[in-house]
C-alpha positions as CSV (number, residue, x, y, z in Angstrom):
1,I,239.5,295.3,28.9
2,Q,240.0,291.5,29.4
3,L,240.6,289.4,32.5
4,V,241.5,285.8,32.1
5,E,241.8,283.5,35.1
6,S,243.7,280.2,35.2
7,G,245.1,277.8,37.8
8,G,242.0,276.2,39.1
9,G,241.6,272.5,39.6
10,M,240.7,269.7,42.1
11,V,242.7,269.2,45.3
12,Q,242.3,267.4,48.5
13,P,241.6,269.2,51.7
14,G,244.7,270.8,53.0
15,G,246.2,271.2,49.6
16,S,247.2,274.3,47.7
17,L,246.5,276.0,44.4
18,R,247.7,279.3,42.9
19,L,245.2,281.2,40.7
20,S,246.4,283.7,38.1
21,C,244.5,286.5,36.4
22,A,246.1,288.0,33.2
23,A,244.8,291.5,32.6
24,S,244.8,293.5,29.4
25,G,243.5,296.8,28.2
26,F,244.4,298.7,31.4
27,T,247.2,299.0,33.9
28,F,245.8,297.3,36.9
29,S,248.4,298.5,39.3
30,S,246.5,301.8,39.3
31,Y,243.3,300.3,40.4
32,D,241.8,298.0,43.1
33,M,241.5,294.4,42.0
34,S,239.7,291.6,43.7
35,W,239.1,287.9,43.8
36,V,235.4,286.9,44.1
37,R,234.1,283.4,44.3
38,Q,230.7,281.8,43.9
39,A,229.8,278.4,45.3
40,P,227.0,276.3,43.7
41,G,223.7,277.6,44.8
42,K,225.1,280.7,46.6
43,G,225.7,284.3,45.8
44,P,229.1,285.9,45.0
45,E,231.4,286.2,47.9
46,W,234.3,288.7,48.0
47,V,237.5,286.9,48.9
48,S,240.4,289.3,48.7
49,G,241.5,292.6,47.3
50,I,244.6,294.5,46.4
51,N,245.7,298.0,45.5
52,S,249.2,297.2,44.4
53,G,250.1,300.8,43.8
54,A,249.4,301.5,47.5
55,G,250.7,298.2,48.6
56,R,247.5,297.3,50.4
57,T,245.8,293.9,50.6
58,Y,242.5,292.9,52.1
59,Y,241.0,289.5,53.0
60,A,237.7,288.0,54.0
61,D,237.7,286.5,57.4
62,S,237.0,283.1,55.9
63,V,240.3,283.0,54.1
64,K,242.6,285.2,56.2
65,G,245.8,283.4,57.1
66,R,245.3,280.9,54.3
67,F,245.1,282.9,51.1
68,T,247.6,285.5,49.8
69,I,246.9,288.0,47.1
70,S,249.7,289.5,45.1
71,S,250.5,291.0,41.7
72,D,253.2,291.2,39.1
73,N,252.8,294.7,37.7
74,A,255.3,294.0,34.9
75,K,253.2,291.2,33.7
76,N,249.9,292.8,34.5
77,T,248.9,289.7,36.4
78,L,247.1,289.1,39.6
79,Y,247.6,286.0,41.8
80,L,245.8,284.2,44.6
81,Q,247.9,281.7,46.5
82,M,245.5,279.4,48.4
83,N,246.8,277.1,51.1
84,S,245.1,274.8,53.6
85,L,242.2,274.5,51.3
86,K,238.9,273.3,52.7
87,P,235.8,271.8,51.0
88,E,234.0,275.0,51.7
89,D,236.5,276.8,49.4
90,T,234.9,275.0,46.5
91,A,233.7,277.6,44.1
92,L,234.1,279.3,40.8
93,Y,236.8,282.0,41.3
94,Y,236.6,285.3,39.4
95,C,239.1,288.1,39.0
96,A,237.4,291.5,39.1
97,G,238.3,295.1,38.6
98,L,237.0,298.3,37.0
99,G,233.5,296.7,36.9
100,Y,234.8,293.8,34.7
101,W,234.9,290.1,35.6
102,G,236.8,287.3,34.0
103,Q,235.2,284.0,33.0
104,G,236.2,282.3,36.2
105,T,238.3,279.3,37.1
106,Q,236.8,276.3,39.0
107,V,238.3,275.2,42.4
108,T,237.1,272.0,43.8
109,V,238.3,270.8,47.2
110,S,237.4,267.2,47.9
111,S,238.8,264.0,49.2
């Protein structure tokens, strides 16, 4: 099982980024998948989750209305569209599922 994130970068406050997570070794549409982030000096924070088979999505209050989780089951890829980014969204973002985590992709929001 492998999860590989991409799409991070540096943006100004108010900007947008789309993160991707390519999964291999399992069919993630059958399982809950999540995005988790960790800011410098802080513990992991769950951001969003999806069960694409059931069509259900979940969000932390801190990102609700700004982030959108989605998946492309044909590509076995998970996405996180992040809009209206704030400096406090700066963190290493991980894709997670079945007890596995990817290596993370850095998101930095700064003017």
